[in-house]
N, CA, C and O atoms as a GROMACS GRO file, in nm:
protein
  356
    1MET      N    1  -0.115  -2.223  -4.041
    1MET     CA    2  -0.197  -2.264  -3.928
    1MET      C    3  -0.160  -2.187  -3.803
    1MET      O    4  -0.095  -2.241  -3.713
    2THR      N    5  -0.200  -2.064  -3.795
    2THR     CA    6  -0.176  -1.984  -3.675
    2THR      C    7  -0.310  -1.965  -3.603
    2THR      O    8  -0.380  -1.867  -3.626
    3GLU      N    9  -0.341  -2.061  -3.518
    3GLU     CA   10  -0.466  -2.055  -3.443
    3GLU      C   11  -0.441  -2.001  -3.303
    3GLU      O   12  -0.332  -2.016  -3.247
    4ALA      N   13  -0.542  -1.937  -3.247
    4ALA     CA   14  -0.531  -1.888  -3.111
    4ALA      C   15  -0.529  -2.006  -3.015
    4ALA      O   16  -0.614  -2.095  -3.023
    5LYS      N   17  -0.432  -2.008  -2.926
    5LYS     CA   18  -0.417  -2.121  -2.834
    5LYS      C   19  -0.509  -2.101  -2.714
    5LYS      O   20  -0.504  -1.996  -2.648
    6THR      N   21  -0.592  -2.199  -2.685
    6THR     CA   22  -0.681  -2.190  -2.570
    6THR      C   23  -0.607  -2.235  -2.446
    6THR      O   24  -0.533  -2.333  -2.448
    7SER      N   25  -0.627  -2.163  -2.338
    7SER     CA   26  -0.557  -2.191  -2.214
    7SER      C   27  -0.620  -2.311  -2.144
    7SER      O   28  -0.742  -2.322  -2.137
    8LEU      N   29  -0.537  -2.400  -2.093
    8LEU     CA   30  -0.585  -2.516  -2.020
    8LEU      C   31  -0.594  -2.488  -1.870
    8LEU      O   32  -0.635  -2.574  -1.793
    9LYS      N   33  -0.555  -2.368  -1.830
    9LYS     CA   34  -0.557  -2.330  -1.690
    9LYS      C   35  -0.697  -2.290  -1.647
    9LYS      O   36  -0.770  -2.224  -1.721
   10ARG      N   37  -0.736  -2.332  -1.525
   10ARG     CA   38  -0.868  -2.297  -1.473
   10ARG      C   39  -0.869  -2.152  -1.428
   10ARG      O   40  -0.769  -2.102  -1.378
   11THR      N   41  -0.982  -2.086  -1.446
   11THR     CA   42  -1.001  -1.951  -1.394
   11THR      C   43  -1.126  -1.950  -1.308
   11THR      O   44  -1.227  -2.013  -1.342
   12LEU      N   45  -1.120  -1.877  -1.198
   12LEU     CA   46  -1.233  -1.865  -1.106
   12LEU      C   47  -1.253  -1.718  -1.072
   12LEU      O   48  -1.159  -1.639  -1.078
   13ILE      N   49  -1.376  -1.682  -1.037
   13ILE     CA   50  -1.405  -1.545  -0.997
   13ILE      C   51  -1.457  -1.548  -0.854
   13ILE      O   52  -1.549  -1.623  -0.821
   14GLY      N   53  -1.396  -1.465  -0.768
   14GLY     CA   54  -1.436  -1.463  -0.628
   14GLY      C   55  -1.405  -1.331  -0.562
   14GLY      O   56  -1.352  -1.239  -0.624
   15LYS      N   57  -1.439  -1.324  -0.433
   15LYS     CA   58  -1.427  -1.201  -0.355
   15LYS      C   59  -1.303  -1.207  -0.266
   15LYS      O   60  -1.275  -1.310  -0.204
   16VAL      N   61  -1.229  -1.097  -0.260
   16VAL     CA   62  -1.111  -1.088  -0.173
   16VAL      C   63  -1.160  -1.073  -0.029
   16VAL      O   64  -1.229  -0.977   0.004
   17VAL      N   65  -1.122  -1.169   0.058
   17VAL     CA   66  -1.164  -1.164   0.198
   17VAL      C   67  -1.048  -1.125   0.290
   17VAL      O   68  -1.070  -1.092   0.407
   18SER      N   69  -0.923  -1.128   0.238
   18SER     CA   70  -0.809  -1.083   0.316
   18SER      C   71  -0.698  -1.035   0.223
   18SER      O   72  -0.667  -1.098   0.122
   19ASP      N   73  -0.638  -0.920   0.260
   19ASP     CA   74  -0.524  -0.869   0.184
   19ASP      C   75  -0.411  -0.832   0.278
   19ASP      O   76  -0.329  -0.745   0.246
   20LYS      N   77  -0.404  -0.897   0.393
   20LYS     CA   78  -0.306  -0.864   0.496
   20LYS      C   79  -0.166  -0.917   0.464
   20LYS      O   80  -0.068  -0.856   0.506
   21ARG      N   81  -0.155  -1.027   0.393
   21ARG     CA   82  -0.025  -1.087   0.365
   21ARG      C   83   0.045  -1.015   0.250
   21ARG      O   84  -0.019  -0.960   0.161
   22ALA      N   85   0.178  -1.016   0.253
   22ALA     CA   86   0.256  -0.948   0.150
   22ALA      C   87   0.246  -1.025   0.018
   22ALA      O   88   0.273  -1.145   0.013
   23LYS      N   89   0.206  -0.955  -0.088
   23LYS     CA   90   0.194  -1.010  -0.224
   23LYS      C   91   0.096  -1.127  -0.234
   23LYS      O   92   0.106  -1.209  -0.325
   24THR      N   93   0.002  -1.135  -0.140
   24THR     CA   94  -0.096  -1.244  -0.139
   24THR      C   95  -0.234  -1.191  -0.103
   24THR      O   96  -0.248  -1.107  -0.015
   25VAL      N   97  -0.336  -1.242  -0.172
   25VAL     CA   98  -0.475  -1.214  -0.134
   25VAL      C   99  -0.545  -1.347  -0.112
   25VAL      O  100  -0.515  -1.446  -0.179
   26THR      N  101  -0.639  -1.350  -0.018
   26THR     CA  102  -0.720  -1.468   0.005
   26THR      C  103  -0.854  -1.444  -0.064
   26THR      O  104  -0.921  -1.343  -0.039
   27VAL      N  105  -0.893  -1.537  -0.152
   27VAL     CA  106  -1.013  -1.520  -0.233
   27VAL      C  107  -1.115  -1.627  -0.197
   27VAL      O  108  -1.082  -1.746  -0.192
   28LEU      N  109  -1.238  -1.584  -0.171
   28LEU     CA  110  -1.347  -1.676  -0.140
   28LEU      C  111  -1.427  -1.702  -0.266
   28LEU      O  112  -1.480  -1.610  -0.327
   29ILE      N  113  -1.434  -1.829  -0.305
   29ILE     CA  114  -1.510  -1.870  -0.422
   29ILE      C  115  -1.637  -1.938  -0.372
   29ILE      O  116  -1.631  -2.037  -0.300
   30GLU      N  117  -1.752  -1.885  -0.412
   30GLU     CA  118  -1.880  -1.945  -0.372
   30GLU      C  119  -1.947  -2.005  -0.494
   30GLU      O  120  -1.950  -1.945  -0.602
   31ARG      N  121  -2.002  -2.125  -0.476
   31ARG     CA  122  -2.073  -2.190  -0.587
   31ARG      C  123  -2.195  -2.260  -0.532
   31ARG      O  124  -2.203  -2.292  -0.413
   32ARG      N  125  -2.292  -2.284  -0.620
   32ARG     CA  126  -2.416  -2.349  -0.581
   32ARG      C  127  -2.424  -2.484  -0.651
   32ARG      O  128  -2.419  -2.492  -0.774
   33VAL      N  129  -2.436  -2.590  -0.572
   33VAL     CA  130  -2.441  -2.726  -0.627
   33VAL      C  131  -2.561  -2.800  -0.572
   33VAL      O  132  -2.615  -2.766  -0.467
   34LYS      N  133  -2.602  -2.901  -0.646
   34LYS     CA  134  -2.714  -2.984  -0.605
   34LYS      C  135  -2.665  -3.091  -0.507
   34LYS      O  136  -2.564  -3.157  -0.534
   35HIS      N  137  -2.734  -3.108  -0.395
   35HIS     CA  138  -2.697  -3.210  -0.298
   35HIS      C  139  -2.711  -3.348  -0.361
   35HIS      O  140  -2.810  -3.376  -0.429
   36GLU      N  141  -2.612  -3.435  -0.338
   36GLU     CA  142  -2.609  -3.565  -0.404
   36GLU      C  143  -2.731  -3.651  -0.372
   36GLU      O  144  -2.789  -3.714  -0.461
   37LEU      N  145  -2.770  -3.653  -0.244
   37LEU     CA  146  -2.880  -3.741  -0.203
   37LEU      C  147  -3.017  -3.673  -0.209
   37LEU      O  148  -3.113  -3.731  -0.260
   38TYR      N  149  -3.025  -3.551  -0.157
   38TYR     CA  150  -3.155  -3.486  -0.141
   38TYR      C  151  -3.196  -3.396  -0.257
   38TYR      O  152  -3.313  -3.360  -0.268
   39GLY      N  153  -3.103  -3.360  -0.342
   39GLY     CA  154  -3.137  -3.281  -0.459
   39GLY      C  155  -3.156  -3.132  -0.435
   39GLY      O  156  -3.183  -3.057  -0.528
   40LYS      N  157  -3.143  -3.089  -0.309
   40LYS     CA  158  -3.158  -2.947  -0.278
   40LYS      C  159  -3.032  -2.871  -0.322
   40LYS      O  160  -2.921  -2.923  -0.314
   41ILE      N  161  -3.051  -2.747  -0.369
   41ILE     CA  162  -2.939  -2.662  -0.408
   41ILE      C  163  -2.877  -2.604  -0.280
   41ILE      O  164  -2.945  -2.537  -0.203
   42VAL      N  165  -2.748  -2.629  -0.260
   42VAL     CA  166  -2.678  -2.579  -0.142
   42VAL      C  167  -2.558  -2.496  -0.185
   42VAL      O  168  -2.501  -2.517  -0.292
   43GLY      N  169  -2.521  -2.401  -0.100
   43GLY     CA  170  -2.405  -2.316  -0.128
   43GLY      C  171  -2.278  -2.377  -0.073
   43GLY      O  172  -2.273  -2.414   0.045
   44LYS      N  173  -2.176  -2.388  -0.155
   44LYS     CA  174  -2.045  -2.437  -0.112
   44LYS      C  175  -1.945  -2.325  -0.134
   44LYS      O  176  -1.961  -2.244  -0.225
   45SER      N  177  -1.842  -2.320  -0.050
   45SER     CA  178  -1.741  -2.216  -0.067
   45SER      C  179  -1.602  -2.274  -0.043
   45SER      O  180  -1.586  -2.370   0.032
   46SER      N  181  -1.504  -2.213  -0.107
   46SER     CA  182  -1.364  -2.251  -0.091
   46SER      C  183  -1.280  -2.124  -0.087
   46SER      O  184  -1.312  -2.025  -0.153
   47LYS      N  185  -1.172  -2.128  -0.009
   47LYS     CA  186  -1.080  -2.014  -0.003
   47LYS      C  187  -0.950  -2.053  -0.072
   47LYS      O  188  -0.897  -2.162  -0.050
   48TYR      N  189  -0.898  -1.963  -0.154
   48TYR     CA  190  -0.773  -1.985  -0.223
   48TYR      C  191  -0.679  -1.867  -0.195
   48TYR      O  192  -0.723  -1.753  -0.185
   49HIS      N  193  -0.550  -1.897  -0.184
   49HIS     CA  194  -0.449  -1.792  -0.172
   49HIS      C  195  -0.398  -1.765  -0.312
   49HIS      O  196  -0.356  -1.856  -0.383
   50ALA      N  197  -0.402  -1.638  -0.354
   50ALA     CA  198  -0.359  -1.601  -0.488
   50ALA      C  199  -0.246  -1.499  -0.481
   50ALA      O  200  -0.244  -1.413  -0.393
   51HIS      N  201  -0.154  -1.511  -0.574
   51HIS     CA  202  -0.038  -1.421  -0.580
   51HIS      C  203  -0.080  -1.286  -0.639
   51HIS      O  204  -0.140  -1.281  -0.746
   52ASP      N  205  -0.048  -1.179  -0.569
   52ASP     CA  206  -0.080  -1.042  -0.611
   52ASP      C  207   0.049  -0.961  -0.602
   52ASP      O  208   0.076  -0.898  -0.500
   53GLU      N  209   0.128  -0.964  -0.708
   53GLU     CA  210   0.263  -0.906  -0.709
   53GLU      C  211   0.266  -0.759  -0.669
   53GLU      O  212   0.351  -0.718  -0.589
   54LYS      N  213   0.175  -0.678  -0.724
   54LYS     CA  214   0.178  -0.533  -0.700
   54LYS      C  215   0.094  -0.490  -0.579
   54LYS      O  216   0.100  -0.374  -0.539
   55GLY      N  217   0.017  -0.580  -0.523
   55GLY     CA  218  -0.070  -0.545  -0.410
   55GLY      C  219  -0.184  -0.455  -0.451
   55GLY      O  220  -0.225  -0.368  -0.374
   56GLU      N  221  -0.237  -0.475  -0.573
   56GLU     CA  222  -0.340  -0.385  -0.626
   56GLU      C  223  -0.482  -0.422  -0.585
   56GLU      O  224  -0.571  -0.338  -0.596
   57PHE      N  225  -0.505  -0.544  -0.539
   57PHE     CA  226  -0.641  -0.587  -0.504
   57PHE      C  227  -0.664  -0.570  -0.355
   57PHE      O  228  -0.582  -0.610  -0.272
   58LYS      N  229  -0.780  -0.511  -0.321
   58LYS     CA  230  -0.811  -0.479  -0.182
   58LYS      C  231  -0.931  -0.559  -0.133
   58LYS      O  232  -0.999  -0.626  -0.210
   59LEU      N  233  -0.953  -0.552  -0.003
   59LEU     CA  234  -1.061  -0.624   0.063
   59LEU      C  235  -1.196  -0.590  -0.001
   59LEU      O  236  -1.230  -0.473  -0.016
   60GLY      N  237  -1.273  -0.692  -0.038
   60GLY     CA  238  -1.406  -0.672  -0.095
   60GLY      C  239  -1.411  -0.670  -0.247
   60GLY      O  240  -1.519  -0.676  -0.305
   61ASP      N  241  -1.295  -0.660  -0.313
   61ASP     CA  242  -1.291  -0.659  -0.459
   61ASP      C  243  -1.333  -0.794  -0.515
   61ASP      O  244  -1.306  -0.898  -0.455
   62LEU      N  245  -1.399  -0.793  -0.630
   62LEU     CA  246  -1.432  -0.915  -0.702
   62LEU      C  247  -1.325  -0.932  -0.809
   62LEU      O  248  -1.312  -0.848  -0.898
   63ILE      N  249  -1.248  -1.042  -0.801
   63ILE     CA  250  -1.136  -1.060  -0.893
   63ILE      C  251  -1.140  -1.196  -0.960
   63ILE      O  252  -1.210  -1.287  -0.916
   64GLU      N  253  -1.062  -1.208  -1.066
   64GLU     CA  254  -1.045  -1.336  -1.135
   64GLU      C  255  -0.908  -1.392  -1.100
   64GLU      O  256  -0.808  -1.321  -1.102
   65ILE      N  257  -0.904  -1.522  -1.067
   65ILE     CA  258  -0.776  -1.588  -1.038
   65ILE      C  259  -0.755  -1.701  -1.137
   65ILE      O  260  -0.850  -1.764  -1.181
   66THR      N  261  -0.628  -1.726  -1.172
   66THR     CA  262  -0.592  -1.828  -1.269
   66THR      C  263  -0.494  -1.925  -1.205
   66THR      O  264  -0.405  -1.886  -1.130
   67GLU      N  265  -0.511  -2.052  -1.236
   67GLU     CA  266  -0.424  -2.157  -1.186
   67GLU      C  267  -0.282  -2.137  -1.238
   67GLU      O  268  -0.263  -2.095  -1.352
   68SER      N  269  -0.182  -2.166  -1.154
   68SER     CA  270  -0.042  -2.151  -1.197
   68SER      C  271   0.044  -2.257  -1.129
   68SER      O  272  -0.007  -2.345  -1.059
   69ARG      N  273   0.173  -2.246  -1.150
   69ARG     CA  274   0.265  -2.338  -1.082
   69ARG      C  275   0.266  -2.304  -0.933
   69ARG      O  276   0.230  -2.192  -0.896
   70PRO      N  277   0.306  -2.397  -0.848
   70PRO     CA  278   0.313  -2.366  -0.705
   70PRO      C  279   0.411  -2.252  -0.676
   70PRO      O  280   0.528  -2.259  -0.716
   71ILE      N  281   0.364  -2.149  -0.608
   71ILE     CA  282   0.446  -2.034  -0.574
   71ILE      C  283   0.498  -2.047  -0.431
   71ILE      O  284   0.610  -2.006  -0.401
   72SER      N  285   0.416  -2.105  -0.344
   72SER     CA  286   0.458  -2.133  -0.207
   72SER      C  287   0.380  -2.257  -0.161
   72SER      O  288   0.316  -2.323  -0.242
   73LYS      N  289   0.386  -2.287  -0.033
   73LYS     CA  290   0.319  -2.407   0.019
   73LYS      C  291   0.168  -2.405  -0.006
   73LYS      O  292   0.109  -2.508  -0.039
   74THR      N  293   0.106  -2.289   0.009
   74THR     CA  294  -0.039  -2.279  -0.008
   74THR      C  295  -0.083  -2.202  -0.132
   74THR      O  296  -0.202  -2.199  -0.162
   75LYS      N  297   0.012  -2.141  -0.204
   75LYS     CA  298  -0.024  -2.056  -0.318
   75LYS      C  299   0.004  -2.123  -0.451
   75LYS      O  300   0.120  -2.150  -0.484
   76ASN      N  301  -0.101  -2.151  -0.528
   76ASN     CA  302  -0.081  -2.194  -0.667
   76ASN      C  303  -0.186  -2.133  -0.759
   76ASN      O  304  -0.230  -2.194  -0.856
   77TRP      N  305  -0.226  -2.010  -0.725
   77TRP     CA  306  -0.317  -1.930  -0.807
   77TRP      C  307  -0.257  -1.791  -0.820
   77TRP      O  308  -0.184  -1.746  -0.732
   78VAL      N  309  -0.288  -1.723  -0.930
   78VAL     CA  310  -0.241  -1.587  -0.953
   78VAL      C  311  -0.362  -1.498  -0.980
   78VAL      O  312  -0.448  -1.533  -1.061
   79ALA      N  313  -0.368  -1.384  -0.911
   79ALA     CA  314  -0.476  -1.288  -0.935
   79ALA      C  315  -0.450  -1.220  -1.069
   79ALA      O  316  -0.347  -1.155  -1.087
   80THR      N  317  -0.544  -1.234  -1.163
   80THR     CA  318  -0.520  -1.185  -1.299
   80THR      C  319  -0.586  -1.052  -1.330
   80THR      O  320  -0.524  -0.965  -1.390
   81ARG      N  321  -0.713  -1.034  -1.291
   81ARG     CA  322  -0.779  -0.908  -1.327
   81ARG      C  323  -0.889  -0.873  -1.227
   81ARG      O  324  -0.944  -0.959  -1.158
   82LEU      N  325  -0.918  -0.743  -1.221
   82LEU     CA  326  -1.024  -0.691  -1.136
   82LEU      C  327  -1.156  -0.698  -1.213
   82LEU      O  328  -1.167  -0.645  -1.324
   83VAL      N  329  -1.255  -0.763  -1.154
   83VAL     CA  330  -1.387  -0.771  -1.218
   83VAL      C  331  -1.474  -0.656  -1.170
   83VAL      O  332  -1.538  -0.588  -1.250
   84GLN      N  333  -1.475  -0.634  -1.037
   84GLN     CA  334  -1.555  -0.524  -0.980
   84GLN      C  335  -1.486  -0.470  -0.856
   84GLN      O  336  -1.442  -0.547  -0.770
   85LYS      N  337  -1.477  -0.339  -0.846
   85LYS     CA  338  -1.415  -0.274  -0.732
   85LYS      C  339  -1.506  -0.284  -0.610
   85LYS      O  340  -1.628  -0.286  -0.625
   86ALA      N  341  -1.450  -0.290  -0.490
   86ALA     CA  342  -1.529  -0.298  -0.367
   86ALA      C  343  -1.609  -0.170  -0.346
   86ALA      O  344  -1.563  -0.061  -0.380
   87GLY      N  345  -1.728  -0.184  -0.291
   87GLY     CA  346  -1.810  -0.068  -0.259
   87GLY      C  347  -1.894  -0.015  -0.373
   87GLY      O  348  -1.958   0.088  -0.357
   88LEU      N  349  -1.896  -0.083  -0.487
   88LEU     CA  350  -1.977  -0.037  -0.600
   88LEU      C  351  -2.106  -0.116  -0.617
   88LEU      O  352  -2.168  -0.114  -0.723
   89LEU      N  353  -2.146  -0.186  -0.511
   89LEU     CA  354  -2.267  -0.268  -0.521
   89LEU      C  355  -2.391  -0.187  -0.490
   89LEU      O  356  -2.502  -0.240  -0.493
   0.00000   0.00000   0.00000
């Protein structure tokens, strides 16, 4: 019984809005949800601080982040992979 283990960690895809901090990127996650009362589709956004050990992700990149253990007071996500490089739109 050697089955592939599915990860229980959440993954999100978002845009890097800041890369000024050392080993940290700020990622903006945008999602579209239905308003509870009125039923209209509205855009919601959240910012997450993600750990970027090598400093490889730059402003405007579309990246994937994965949930992890708390790394600092505000950081409990890790930048895992580059989805799309900035400026290729």
